C-alpha positions as CSV (number, residue, x, y, z in Angstrom):
1,M,12.1,66.7,80.5
2,A,9.2,64.4,79.7
3,S,6.8,67.3,79.5
4,F,9.1,69.1,77.0
5,L,9.3,65.9,74.9
6,A,5.5,65.7,75.0
7,L,5.2,69.3,73.7
8,L,8.0,69.1,71.1
9,P,6.1,67.2,68.4
10,R,3.0,69.6,68.6
11,S,5.2,72.6,68.5
12,L,7.4,71.3,65.7
13,T,4.4,70.3,63.6
14,T,2.9,73.8,63.9
15,F,6.3,75.5,63.2
16,L,7.0,73.3,60.1
17,Y,3.4,73.8,58.7
18,A,3.9,77.5,59.2
19,V,7.3,77.5,57.4
20,A,5.8,75.4,54.5
21,A,2.9,77.9,54.1
22,L,5.2,80.8,54.3
23,L,7.6,79.5,51.7
24,R,4.8,78.2,49.4
25,F,2.7,81.4,49.4
26,Y,5.2,84.2,49.9
27,G,8.4,83.0,48.3
28,N,9.6,83.0,44.7
29,I,9.0,79.5,43.4
30,D,12.1,79.3,41.1
31,T,14.5,80.9,43.5
32,T,17.3,78.6,44.9
33,P,18.2,80.1,48.3
34,F,21.3,78.0,48.9
35,Q,23.6,77.6,45.9
36,L,25.2,74.5,47.4
37,I,22.0,72.7,47.8
38,P,20.0,72.6,44.5
39,L,16.5,73.0,46.0
40,T,14.1,75.7,45.0
41,I,11.7,77.5,47.5
42,L,8.9,75.1,46.4
43,D,11.1,72.1,47.2
44,W,12.0,73.5,50.7
45,S,8.2,74.1,51.2
46,F,7.5,70.5,50.3
47,L,10.3,69.4,52.6
48,A,8.9,71.4,55.5
49,F,5.4,70.1,54.9
50,T,6.8,66.5,54.8
51,L,8.7,66.9,58.0
52,G,5.6,68.6,59.7
53,T,3.5,65.6,58.6
54,A,6.2,63.2,60.1
55,A,6.1,65.3,63.4
56,L,2.3,65.0,63.4
57,L,2.5,61.2,63.0
58,V,5.1,61.0,65.8
59,N,2.7,63.1,67.9
60,L,-0.2,60.8,67.2
61,G,1.9,57.8,68.1
62,L,2.9,59.4,71.4
63,E,-0.7,60.4,72.3
64,W,-1.9,56.9,71.4
65,N,0.9,55.4,73.6
66,A,0.1,57.7,76.5
67,G,-3.6,56.8,76.2
68,N,-2.9,53.1,76.2
69,R,-0.6,53.4,79.2
70,S,-3.2,55.3,81.2
71,R,-5.9,52.8,80.3
72,N,-3.6,49.9,81.2
73,R,-2.9,51.6,84.6
74,A,-6.6,52.1,85.2
75,D,-7.3,48.4,84.3
76,Q,-4.4,47.2,86.5
77,E,-5.8,49.3,89.4
78,R,-9.3,47.9,88.9
79,D,-7.9,44.4,88.8
80,R,-6.0,45.0,92.0
81,T,-9.1,46.3,93.8
82,D,-11.1,43.3,92.5
83,Q,-8.4,41.0,93.8
84,E,-8.4,42.7,97.2
85,R,-12.2,42.6,97.4
86,D,-12.1,38.9,96.5
87,R,-9.5,38.2,99.1
88,A,-11.5,40.1,101.8
89,D,-14.6,38.1,100.8
90,Q,-12.7,34.8,101.0
91,E,-11.3,35.8,104.4
92,R,-14.9,36.6,105.6
93,Q,-16.1,33.2,104.3
94,R,-13.2,31.4,106.0
95,A,-14.0,33.2,109.2
96,A,-17.7,32.2,109.0
97,R,-16.7,28.6,108.3
98,R,-14.4,28.7,111.3
99,A,-17.1,30.0,113.5
100,R,-19.5,27.3,112.4
101,I,-16.9,24.6,113.0
102,Q,-16.2,26.0,116.5
103,N,-19.9,26.1,117.2
104,R,-20.4,22.5,116.1
105,F,-17.4,21.6,118.3
106,F,-19.1,23.1,121.2
107,L,-22.6,21.8,120.3
108,R,-21.7,18.1,120.0
109,P,-20.0,17.7,123.3
110,T,-22.9,19.7,125.0
111,R,-25.5,17.6,123.3
112,Y,-23.9,14.1,123.7
113,Q,-21.6,14.3,126.7
114,L,-23.8,16.0,129.2
115,T,-26.7,14.2,130.7
116,P,-29.1,16.9,131.4
117,S,-31.4,16.5,134.4
118,P,-35.0,17.4,134.2
119,D,-34.2,20.8,135.9
120,T,-31.6,21.8,133.3
121,R,-33.0,20.2,130.2
122,A,-35.1,23.1,129.1
123,A,-32.2,25.6,129.7
124,L,-29.8,23.5,127.7
125,I,-32.3,23.1,124.8
126,D,-32.8,26.9,124.7
127,F,-29.0,27.4,124.8
128,L,-28.4,24.8,122.1
129,S,-31.0,26.3,119.8
130,F,-29.4,29.8,120.4
131,L,-26.0,28.5,119.4
132,Q,-27.3,26.7,116.4
133,E,-29.0,29.9,115.2
134,Y,-25.9,32.0,115.8
135,G,-23.7,29.3,114.1
136,E,-25.7,29.1,111.0
């Protein structure tokens, strides 16, 4: 149904302009085809041309509206992907912050609570420097 309604103004415009041209150029100007309606062939041609112009304006409005809707949908989709990307980036930042906090939580007890002996002092210093590098 929507596709038929989209084609109707274009087809109607073409038909009405063809009728207007047909009546204007091939009809007798002073002839009144319907005696109950006092319009001449020239008046009917002008009426068909006016209706065709109105159908053309309706078609332009429909095309403009459809273009705006598709642009709005594209903008909304782009905004949605930007928001998802921002959320994923924030989640990565939160995970990195959590990892740094957990490393600090492990580094401080290791550094201050353990009393390293001369045998294990070098190994603990290497281990702590490795954890600090990984945590940062």
